[in-house]
All heavy atoms as an XYZ file, in Angstrom:
791
protein
N       0.872     -1.183      0.062
C      -0.022      0.063     -0.027
C       0.881      1.255      0.012
O       1.949      1.283      0.647
C      -0.920      0.035      1.199
N       0.419      2.224     -0.695
C       1.187      3.516     -0.714
C       0.429      4.532      0.094
O      -0.781      4.739     -0.056
C       1.303      4.047     -2.214
C       1.956      5.380     -2.185
C       2.044      3.071     -3.030
N       1.118      5.261      1.013
C       0.539      6.207      1.826
C       0.777      7.579      1.199
O       1.973      7.952      0.880
C       1.179      6.219      3.244
C       0.672      7.400      4.114
C       0.939      4.899      3.903
N      -0.286      8.308      0.973
C      -0.174      9.659      0.319
C       0.010     10.673      1.478
O      -0.730     10.734      2.473
C      -1.418     10.043     -0.435
O      -1.326     11.370     -0.914
N       1.069     11.448      1.488
C       1.327     12.364      2.529
C       1.274     13.803      2.050
O       1.794     14.158      1.000
C       2.810     12.212      3.071
O       3.690     12.414      2.002
C       3.018     10.805      3.617
N       0.471     14.571      2.732
C       0.208     15.989      2.425
C       0.523     16.800      3.602
O      -0.181     16.693      4.633
C      -1.190     16.224      1.904
C      -1.447     15.446      0.747
C      -3.000     15.501      0.266
O      -3.835     15.802      1.030
N      -3.204     15.346     -1.017
N       1.629     17.497      3.563
C       2.147     18.268      4.830
C       1.058     19.138      5.455
O       0.941     19.233      6.614
C       3.352     18.981      4.447
O       3.158     19.945      3.446
N       0.228     19.834      4.649
C      -0.797     20.656      5.193
C      -1.778     19.886      5.984
O      -2.227     20.363      7.055
N      -2.200     18.767      5.457
C      -3.226     17.941      6.141
C      -2.616     17.451      7.483
O      -3.293     17.492      8.531
C      -3.703     16.733      5.399
C      -4.457     17.112      4.208
N      -5.746     17.680      4.206
C      -4.181     17.063      2.903
C      -6.268     17.871      3.039
N      -5.270     17.544      2.202
N      -1.361     17.019      7.505
C      -0.719     16.481      8.695
C      -0.665     17.682      9.737
O      -0.830     17.433     10.931
C       0.584     15.909      8.446
C       0.543     14.554      7.726
C       1.334     14.191      6.751
C      -0.468     13.669      8.164
C       1.345     12.985      6.121
C      -0.529     12.427      7.521
C       0.395     12.076      6.478
O       0.258     10.849      5.905
N      -0.220     18.845      9.274
C      -0.114     19.978     10.149
C      -1.442     20.341     10.770
O      -1.526     20.513     12.065
N      -2.478     20.340      9.974
C      -3.840     20.616     10.611
C      -4.277     19.523     11.534
O      -4.900     19.802     12.604
C      -4.807     20.745      9.473
C      -4.696     22.179      8.725
C      -5.732     22.412      7.736
N      -5.575     21.464      6.566
C      -4.809     21.716      5.529
N      -4.121     22.838      5.510
N      -4.790     20.955      4.501
N      -3.990     18.254     11.289
C      -4.247     17.117     12.219
C      -3.554     17.276     13.468
O      -4.122     17.083     14.559
C      -3.838     15.745     11.554
C      -4.707     15.303     10.405
O      -5.855     15.945     10.268
O      -4.385     14.393      9.721
N      -2.280     17.719     13.395
C      -1.494     18.020     14.640
C      -2.119     19.130     15.519
O      -2.211     19.049     16.694
C      -0.039     18.272     14.349
C       0.776     16.989     14.215
N       1.395     16.359     15.197
C       1.024     16.306     13.033
C       2.036     15.298     14.696
N       1.830     15.212     13.407
N      -2.584     20.174     14.756
C      -3.236     21.270     15.448
C      -4.491     20.882     16.127
O      -4.692     21.191     17.360
C      -3.508     22.452     14.493
C      -2.154     23.120     14.104
C      -4.370     23.540     15.133
C      -2.197     24.125     12.952
N      -5.376     20.097     15.371
C      -6.627     19.627     16.037
C      -6.410     18.660     17.159
O      -7.195     18.710     18.083
C      -7.461     18.886     14.959
C      -8.232     19.751     14.036
C      -9.261     18.923     13.164
N      -8.640     18.149     12.274
C      -8.191     18.566     11.011
N      -8.391     19.748     10.627
N      -7.609     17.647     10.217
N      -5.285     17.928     17.124
C      -5.058     16.923     18.190
C      -4.246     17.564     19.360
O      -3.976     16.901     20.280
C      -4.224     15.849     17.574
O      -5.007     15.163     16.605
N      -3.880     18.861     19.203
C      -3.185     19.560     20.290
C      -1.859     18.875     20.650
O      -1.433     18.894     21.824
C      -4.038     19.761     21.508
C      -5.170     20.756     21.326
O      -4.982     21.825     20.668
N      -6.321     20.433     21.798
N      -1.211     18.327     19.569
C       0.089     17.786     19.859
C       1.141     18.893     20.075
O       0.828     20.085     19.819
C       0.657     16.892     18.651
O       0.844     17.752     17.586
C      -0.350     15.832     18.317
N       2.301     18.535     20.588
C       3.395     19.541     20.771
C       3.660     20.260     19.460
O       3.763     21.458     19.447
C       4.617     18.865     21.280
C       5.712     19.872     21.613
C       6.910     19.184     22.221
O       6.799     18.054     22.832
O       8.114     19.731     22.067
N       3.780     19.525     18.306
C       4.046     20.068     17.033
C       2.865     20.993     16.591
O       3.013     22.094     16.024
C       4.356     19.020     16.018
C       5.638     18.241     16.174
C       5.637     17.096     15.202
C       6.858     19.137     15.942
N       1.647     20.514     16.877
C       0.462     21.180     16.477
C       0.353     22.575     17.175
O       0.003     23.597     16.653
N       0.626     22.545     18.494
C       0.510     23.851     19.270
C       1.597     24.813     18.778
O       1.344     26.009     18.755
C       0.749     23.491     20.783
C      -0.411     22.672     21.404
C      -0.023     22.288     22.837
C      -1.718     23.409     21.398
N       2.798     24.274     18.465
C       3.846     25.137     17.927
C       3.420     25.714     16.547
O       3.623     26.948     16.294
C       5.160     24.385     17.832
C       6.339     25.289     17.635
C       7.677     24.489     17.663
O       7.667     23.361     18.176
O       8.642     24.978     17.143
N       2.865     24.928     15.694
C       2.370     25.355     14.413
C       1.266     26.379     14.567
O       1.204     27.410     13.797
C       1.970     24.179     13.625
N       0.346     26.160     15.496
C      -0.771     27.031     15.661
C      -0.374     28.493     16.024
O      -1.069     29.409     15.676
C      -1.704     26.456     16.687
C      -3.050     27.215     16.809
C      -4.019     26.529     17.617
O      -3.601     25.844     18.597
N      -5.315     26.593     17.287
N       0.747     28.640     16.661
C       1.247     29.986     16.964
C       1.412     30.782     15.714
O       1.235     31.989     15.600
C       2.594     29.882     17.733
C       2.542     29.274     19.114
C       3.922     29.152     19.632
C       3.880     28.372     21.022
N       5.285     28.139     21.474
N       1.836     30.165     14.623
C       2.028     30.843     13.305
C       0.755     30.953     12.543
O       0.424     32.060     12.077
C       3.109     30.088     12.488
C       4.429     30.038     13.146
C       4.830     28.978     13.959
C       5.324     31.077     12.992
C       6.049     28.941     14.574
C       6.542     31.103     13.596
C       6.936     30.006     14.392
N       0.012     29.868     12.463
C      -1.277     29.897     11.625
C      -2.280     30.810     12.236
O      -2.989     31.451     11.457
C      -1.788     28.495     11.390
O      -2.195     27.920     12.682
C      -0.812     27.618     10.745
N      -2.350     30.918     13.511
C      -3.430     31.764     14.118
C      -3.108     33.207     13.955
O      -3.985     34.079     13.904
C      -3.548     31.526     15.600
O      -2.311     31.832     16.306
N      -1.880     33.526     13.504
C      -1.430     34.919     13.279
C      -1.409     35.171     11.742
O      -1.015     36.193     11.338
C      -0.061     35.169     13.843
O      -0.095     35.084     15.209
N      -1.849     34.149     10.970
C      -1.840     34.262      9.508
C      -0.484     34.106      8.889
O      -0.264     34.456      7.647
N       0.398     33.495      9.604
C       1.843     33.366      9.138
C       2.012     31.897      8.598
O       1.242     31.048      8.989
C       2.859     33.623     10.234
C       2.767     35.041     10.809
C       3.737     35.070     12.057
C       3.193     36.051      9.817
N       2.999     31.722      7.736
C       3.337     30.395      7.264
C       4.122     29.727      8.320
O       4.928     30.321      9.086
C       4.219     30.486      5.996
C       3.493     31.047      4.685
C       4.539     31.197      3.621
C       2.319     30.163      4.295
N       3.903     28.348      8.425
C       4.633     27.622      9.393
C       6.143     27.463      8.818
O       6.282     27.201      7.611
C       4.005     26.187      9.553
C       4.761     25.281     10.440
C       2.567     26.385     10.018
N       7.104     27.769      9.653
C       8.507     27.682      9.228
C       8.910     26.358      8.714
O       8.340     25.252      9.138
C       9.276     28.034     10.403
C       8.358     28.605     11.414
C       7.005     28.056     11.081
N       9.917     26.332      7.773
C      10.324     25.076      7.200
C      10.748     23.982      8.153
O      10.289     22.841      8.015
C      11.652     25.368      6.409
C      11.347     25.824      4.881
O      10.204     25.919      4.587
O      12.303     26.029      4.218
N      11.422     24.398      9.237
C      11.935     23.372     10.246
C      10.737     22.701     10.901
O      10.774     21.493     11.240
C      12.844     23.890     11.176
C      12.251     24.935     12.105
O      11.330     25.731     11.724
N      12.767     25.127     13.343
N       9.635     23.405     11.135
C       8.462     22.802     11.792
C       7.646     21.957     10.760
O       7.260     20.853     11.202
C       7.577     23.883     12.358
C       6.437     23.403     13.255
C       6.896     22.459     14.335
C       5.771     24.708     13.897
N       7.518     22.465      9.608
C       6.870     21.576      8.595
C       7.614     20.211      8.403
O       7.063     19.125      8.372
C       6.817     22.377      7.233
C       6.297     21.402      6.110
C       5.917     23.552      7.317
N       8.966     20.388      8.366
C       9.809     19.149      8.279
C       9.637     18.205      9.421
O       9.514     16.978      9.248
C      11.276     19.564      8.148
O      11.362     20.312      6.899
C      12.223     18.394      8.099
N       9.575     18.714     10.600
C       9.302     17.862     11.838
C       7.995     17.132     11.646
O       7.916     15.965     12.021
C       9.318     18.753     13.050
C      10.655     19.151     13.573
C      10.542     20.028     14.781
C      11.824     20.669     15.248
N      11.723     21.468     16.431
N       6.959     17.830     11.249
C       5.649     17.163     11.074
C       5.724     16.119     10.015
O       5.243     14.926     10.323
C       4.540     18.305     10.696
C       3.263     17.577     10.243
C       4.300     19.203     11.865
N       6.257     16.386      8.941
C       6.330     15.410      7.783
C       7.163     14.129      8.227
O       6.799     13.040      8.098
C       6.842     15.996      6.500
C       7.133     14.960      5.480
C       5.872     17.078      5.963
N       8.373     14.451      8.796
C       9.263     13.351      9.199
C       8.606     12.476     10.271
O       8.769     11.220     10.272
C      10.652     13.830      9.720
C      11.530     14.533      8.669
C      12.826     14.953      9.248
C      11.724     13.656      7.367
N       7.814     13.072     11.187
C       7.101     12.284     12.182
C       6.126     11.319     11.490
O       5.992     10.155     11.934
C       6.387     13.174     13.150
N       5.402     11.774     10.455
C       4.519     10.957      9.706
C       5.230      9.846      8.994
O       4.808      8.645      8.943
C       3.596     11.780      8.876
C       2.690     12.737      9.593
C       1.769     12.071     10.532
O       1.197     10.923     10.240
O       1.480     12.635     11.561
N       6.326     10.253      8.273
C       7.091      9.212      7.546
C       7.738      8.159      8.473
O       7.689      6.982      8.143
C       8.174      9.895      6.729
C       7.654     10.827      5.617
C       8.909     11.465      4.878
C       6.746     10.149      4.640
N       8.143      8.617      9.576
C       8.665      7.678     10.571
C       7.659      6.647     11.070
O       7.894      5.478     11.285
C       9.366      8.372     11.773
C      10.761      8.866     11.448
O      11.574      8.017     10.846
N      11.026     10.034     11.796
N       6.388      7.161     11.180
C       5.261      6.309     11.614
C       4.867      5.357     10.568
O       4.126      4.372     10.769
C       4.055      7.172     11.986
N       5.280      5.607      9.293
C       4.833      4.737      8.172
C       6.086      4.149      7.458
O       6.064      3.936      6.267
C       4.116      5.588      7.175
C       2.649      5.900      7.671
O       1.867      5.074      7.758
N       2.403      7.192      7.992
N       7.105      3.878      8.274
C       8.328      3.354      7.624
C       8.197      1.949      6.965
O       8.944      1.609      6.028
C       9.441      3.157      8.728
C      10.096      4.482      9.066
C      11.310      4.284      9.898
O      11.853      3.209     10.038
N      11.811      5.346     10.606
N       7.174      1.259      7.395
C       6.916     -0.056      6.781
C       6.086     -0.010      5.471
O       5.810     -1.061      4.842
C       6.171     -0.973      7.803
C       4.848     -0.458      8.249
O       4.703      0.866      8.200
O       3.954     -1.211      8.667
N       5.763      1.197      5.053
C       4.952      1.335      3.789
C       5.644      2.274      2.750
O       6.610      2.983      3.186
C       3.635      1.970      4.184
C       2.851      1.260      5.186
C       1.572      1.950      5.530
C       0.896      1.179      6.613
N       0.374      1.999      7.641
N       5.268      2.193      1.578
C       5.767      3.124      0.545
C       4.955      4.424      0.741
O       3.742      4.416      1.177
C       5.507      2.511     -0.779
O       6.372      1.437     -1.051
N       5.469      5.563      0.395
C       4.742      6.812      0.422
C       4.933      7.668     -0.689
O       5.952      7.631     -1.362
C       4.975      7.507      1.825
C       6.346      7.347      2.332
C       6.731      6.495      3.343
C       7.568      8.060      2.063
N       8.083      6.593      3.707
C       8.635      7.554      2.927
C       7.853      9.111      1.123
C       9.909      8.112      2.822
C       9.130      9.604      1.106
C      10.132      9.029      1.885
N       4.008      8.504     -0.887
C       3.984      9.495     -2.038
C       3.845     10.878     -1.357
O       2.904     11.167     -0.596
C       2.788      9.290     -2.961
C       2.666     10.363     -4.058
C       3.713     10.341     -5.011
C       1.310     10.101     -4.725
N       4.923     11.732     -1.465
C       4.850     13.052     -0.943
C       4.190     14.065     -1.853
O       4.611     14.219     -3.023
C       6.261     13.546     -0.621
C       7.096     12.747      0.344
C       8.520     13.218      0.429
C       6.458     12.749      1.700
N       3.100     14.723     -1.376
C       2.441     15.660     -2.176
C       2.638     17.045     -1.598
O       2.215     17.346     -0.547
C       0.882     15.288     -2.147
C       0.094     16.241     -3.016
O       0.607     17.231     -3.541
O      -1.125     16.024     -3.053
N       3.455     17.922     -2.293
C       3.639     19.198     -1.861
C       4.831     19.381     -0.810
O       4.981     20.425     -0.142
N       5.582     18.429     -0.762
C       6.714     18.383      0.135
C       7.830     17.529     -0.572
O       7.531     16.465     -1.043
C       6.419     17.756      1.482
C       7.623     17.780      2.424
C       7.786     18.900      3.259
C       8.525     16.809      2.502
C       8.862     18.956      4.106
C       9.633     16.870      3.325
C       9.778     17.918      4.086
O      10.828     17.966      4.966
N       9.084     17.960     -0.550
C       9.625     19.230     -0.035
C       9.353     20.400     -0.991
O       9.213     20.185     -2.160
C      11.118     18.936      0.060
C      11.390     17.933     -0.993
C      10.113     17.095     -1.054
N       9.189     21.579     -0.378
C       9.029     22.774     -1.216
C      10.241     23.694     -1.249
O      10.200     24.636     -2.038
C       7.820     23.537     -0.674
C       6.467     22.800     -0.892
C       5.381     23.650     -0.526
N       4.132     22.882     -0.790
C       2.898     23.403     -0.801
N       2.765     24.687     -0.489
N       1.884     22.628     -1.041
N      11.142     23.417     -0.362
C      12.337     24.300     -0.361
C      13.552     23.368     -0.224
O      13.530     22.160      0.010
C      12.345     25.109      0.954
O      12.500     24.247      2.146
C      11.137     25.929      1.056
N      14.683     23.959     -0.523
C      15.982     23.249     -0.571
C      16.238     22.689      0.855
O      16.588     21.461      1.009
C      17.093     24.151     -1.013
C      18.433     23.444     -0.811
C      16.984     24.496     -2.479
N      16.023     23.385      1.942
C      16.273     22.971      3.241
C      15.403     21.833      3.646
O      15.883     20.846      4.293
C      16.120     24.064      4.299
O      14.835     24.551      4.334
N      14.134     21.731      3.195
C      13.282     20.623      3.432
C      13.766     19.404      2.638
O      13.775     18.358      3.218
C      11.828     20.880      2.993
C      11.133     21.935      3.823
C       9.735     22.294      3.305
O       9.385     21.980      2.166
N       8.954     22.997      4.207
N      14.223     19.625      1.356
C      14.750     18.447      0.612
C      15.997     17.915      1.265
O      16.211     16.639      1.281
C      15.038     18.949     -0.779
N      16.860     18.791      1.753
C      18.120     18.284      2.391
C      17.845     17.487      3.661
O      18.368     16.465      3.909
C      19.019     19.502      2.651
C      19.555     20.114      1.427
C      20.320     21.464      1.657
O      20.165     22.059      2.767
O      21.051     21.869      0.793
N      16.848     17.947      4.410
C      16.516     17.244      5.624
C      15.834     15.838      5.307
O      16.114     14.882      6.026
C      15.529     18.148      6.521
C      15.443     17.562      7.925
C      16.724     17.562      8.719
O      17.659     18.368      8.397
O      16.824     16.715      9.594
N      14.982     15.917      4.320
C      14.419     14.565      3.843
C      15.471     13.627      3.459
O      15.449     12.459      3.808
C      13.421     14.860      2.757
C      12.753     13.590      2.119
C      11.855     12.923      3.185
C      11.945     14.077      0.911
N      16.441     14.129      2.694
C      17.541     13.324      2.206
C      18.413     12.720      3.373
O      18.910     11.590      3.219
C      18.417     14.098      1.171
C      19.381     13.199      0.490
O      19.048     12.167     -0.014
O      20.598     13.690      0.461
N      18.576     13.457      4.374
C      19.364     13.044      5.462
C      18.669     12.028      6.263
O      19.297     11.153      6.974
C      19.696     14.217      6.485
C      20.822     15.084      6.124
C      21.196     16.061      7.267
N      20.335     17.215      7.362
C      20.440     18.284      6.607
N      21.365     18.383      5.705
N      19.572     19.316      6.710
N      17.381     11.929      6.160
C      16.607     11.000      7.021
C      15.984      9.785      6.263
O      15.706      8.748      6.916
C      15.431     11.687      7.712
C      15.909     12.578      8.777
O      16.030     12.176      9.938
N      16.239     13.816      8.477
N      15.910      9.863      4.955
C      15.277      8.814      4.147
C      15.910      8.635      2.847
O      16.412      9.581      2.258
C      13.796      9.040      3.892
C      12.932      8.982      5.171
C      12.634     10.167      5.946
C      12.459      7.731      5.661
C      11.937     10.071      7.073
C      11.752      7.710      6.763
C      11.407      8.916      7.516
N      15.894      7.402      2.371
C      16.378      7.139      0.986
C      15.187      7.305      0.054
O      14.211      6.582      0.118
C      16.847      5.706      0.856
C      17.296      5.211     -0.427
C      18.474      6.028     -1.024
C      17.635      3.744     -0.454
N      15.273      8.297     -0.838
C      14.186      8.621     -1.776
C      14.462      7.899     -3.063
O      15.566      8.154     -3.617
C      14.106     10.148     -2.007
C      12.996     10.514     -2.955
C      13.810     10.877     -0.587
N      13.527      7.097     -3.449
C      13.751      6.279     -4.650
C      13.395      6.941     -5.954
O      14.108      6.762     -6.996
N      12.399      7.750     -6.005
C      11.888      8.444     -7.275
C      11.435      9.797     -6.910
O      10.802     10.033     -5.830
C      10.778      7.601     -7.888
C      10.216      8.337     -9.130
C      11.238      6.282     -8.223
N      11.733     10.702     -7.767
C      11.227     12.137     -7.671
C      10.566     12.483     -8.954
O      11.012     12.323    -10.048
C      12.389     13.134     -7.334
C      11.857     14.549     -7.352
C      13.103     12.757     -6.117
N       9.314     13.050     -8.800
C       8.551     13.497     -9.971
C       8.401     14.987     -9.883
O       8.059     15.483     -8.712
C       7.202     12.863    -10.013
C       7.084     11.475    -10.265
C       5.601     10.989    -10.168
C       7.739     10.994    -11.508
N       8.687     15.784    -10.840
C       8.472     17.236    -10.884
C       7.427     17.529    -11.924
O       7.701     17.334    -13.091
C       9.763     17.955    -11.155
C       9.534     19.433    -11.145
O       8.769     20.023    -10.403
N      10.291     20.176    -11.941
N       6.233     17.958    -11.515
C       5.200     18.221    -12.479
C       5.330     19.706    -12.948
O       5.253     20.584    -12.188
C       3.803     17.996    -11.807
C       3.554     16.604    -11.279
C       2.195     16.537    -10.661
C       3.722     15.548    -12.338
N       5.498     19.807    -14.245
C       5.650     21.146    -14.913
C       4.271     21.608    -15.385
O       3.849     21.202    -16.468
C       6.608     21.082    -16.018
C       6.936     22.458    -16.593
O       6.571     23.493    -15.969
O       7.576     22.512    -17.625
N       3.554     22.291    -14.530
C       2.130     22.768    -14.836
C       2.203     24.206    -15.271
O       2.857     25.037    -14.647
C       1.267     22.566    -13.658
C      -0.162     23.032    -13.975
C       1.289     21.153    -13.131
N       1.533     24.522    -16.429
C       1.522     25.938    -16.940
C       0.931     26.836    -15.902
O      -0.010     26.524    -15.139
C       0.677     25.892    -18.127
C       0.760     24.478    -18.618
C       0.871     23.624    -17.390
N       1.548     28.067    -15.742
C       1.102     29.008    -14.745
C      -0.390     29.366    -14.838
O      -1.072     29.502    -13.855
C       1.866     30.268    -14.815
C       1.638     31.269    -13.699
C       2.070     31.057    -12.457
C       0.897     32.444    -13.965
C       1.813     32.028    -11.385
C       0.572     33.314    -13.015
C       0.991     33.097    -11.666
N      -0.910     29.445    -16.100
C      -2.309     29.709    -16.319
C      -3.239     28.619    -15.725
O      -4.276     28.895    -15.142
C      -2.606     29.907    -17.785
C      -2.067     31.174    -18.348
O      -1.648     32.090    -17.565
O      -1.917     31.291    -19.603
N      -2.798     27.394    -15.830
C      -3.551     26.288    -15.280
C      -3.550     26.322    -13.760
O      -4.634     26.195    -13.111
C      -2.971     24.953    -15.739
O      -2.960     24.929    -17.156
C      -3.708     23.763    -15.196
N      -2.450     26.635    -13.206
C      -2.316     26.801    -11.744
C      -3.273     27.919    -11.260
O      -4.013     27.763    -10.317
C      -0.890     27.041    -11.274
C      -0.026     25.767    -11.553
C      -0.821     27.353     -9.773
C       1.422     26.004    -11.395
N      -3.197     29.079    -11.914
C      -4.022     30.184    -11.599
C      -5.563     29.882    -11.658
O      -6.285     30.218    -10.762
C      -3.721     31.435    -12.491
O      -2.326     31.708    -12.357
C      -4.451     32.626    -12.079
N      -5.845     29.200    -12.650
C      -7.310     28.839    -12.898
C      -7.754     27.888    -11.786
O      -8.794     28.054    -11.197
C      -7.441     28.136    -14.216
C      -8.872     27.666    -14.492
C      -9.021     26.872    -15.813
O      -8.157     27.101    -16.701
O      -9.955     25.978    -15.850
N      -6.908     26.894    -11.484
C      -7.335     25.990    -10.396
C      -7.414     26.650     -8.986
O      -8.301     26.409     -8.248
C      -6.377     24.803    -10.373
C      -6.480     23.866    -11.584
C      -5.537     22.695    -11.499
N      -5.715     21.916    -12.701
C      -5.009     20.806    -12.908
N      -4.051     20.495    -12.005
N      -5.157     20.146    -13.998
N      -6.406     27.408     -8.701
C      -6.384     28.015     -7.390
C      -7.520     29.112     -7.209
O      -7.963     29.263     -6.177
C      -5.017     28.542     -7.000
C      -4.933     28.736     -5.509
C      -4.696     29.842     -7.705
C      -3.490     28.918     -4.971
N      -7.812     29.763     -8.318
C      -8.891     30.828     -8.239
C     -10.203     30.199     -7.866
O     -11.039     30.891     -7.279
C      -8.965     31.582     -9.543
O      -9.518     30.795    -10.542
N     -10.416     28.974     -8.151
C     -11.675     28.353     -7.720
C     -11.698     27.940     -6.292
O     -12.753     27.577     -5.712
C     -11.863     27.085     -8.564
C     -12.078     27.416    -10.080
C     -12.144     26.112    -10.911
C     -12.264     26.570    -12.363
N     -12.222     25.351    -13.319
N     -10.585     28.044     -5.618
C     -10.457     27.746     -4.196
C     -10.520     28.944     -3.320
O     -10.657     28.786     -2.087
C      -9.160     27.026     -3.897
C      -8.976     25.707     -4.619
C      -7.668     25.112     -4.197
N      -7.302     23.999     -5.066
C      -6.217     23.288     -5.019
N      -5.318     23.639     -4.084
N      -6.008     22.329     -5.743
N     -10.548     30.125     -3.857
C     -10.480     31.342     -3.030
C     -11.764     31.449     -2.236
O     -12.834     31.251     -2.668
C     -10.267     32.512     -3.864
C      -8.925     32.691     -4.407
C      -7.790     31.962     -4.128
C      -8.502     33.578     -5.503
N      -6.729     32.385     -4.841
C      -7.109     33.313     -5.662
C      -9.145     34.552     -6.212
C      -6.402     34.050     -6.675
C      -8.444     35.207     -7.201
C      -7.085     34.991     -7.374
N     -11.630     31.888     -1.033
C     -12.797     32.167     -0.179
C     -12.799     33.668      0.144
O     -11.813     34.254      0.469
C     -12.597     31.457      1.177
C     -12.530     29.929      0.872
C     -13.780     31.729      2.121
C     -12.273     29.082      2.174
N     -13.962     34.322     -0.150
C     -14.039     35.710      0.004
C     -14.871     36.062      1.308
O     -15.723     35.419      1.691
C     -14.803     36.306     -1.231
C     -13.976     36.080     -2.538
N     -12.893     36.754     -2.832
C     -14.184     35.102     -3.424
C     -12.416     36.327     -4.014
N     -13.200     35.248     -4.357
């Protein structure tokens, strides 16, 4: 079985569950700030460590060089896919998600 990992979902789950990582993340999100790379990485690595016996697909992670480096230090990554989506397509899709 392949586990799909989405860093945003895991972060929100930690916030809802009031875990130590969730409480730390909530300090940023409640102020409208992005959660720092190091904290996002802690959340994702915790989930990957909990699923070491399964294959996983990372969706939206890593997004930065520092996240990629930390992932590389902790796990052997077998395959990387980079989806090259036209900017207009991204804009169209995200505009449908806006909440006013």
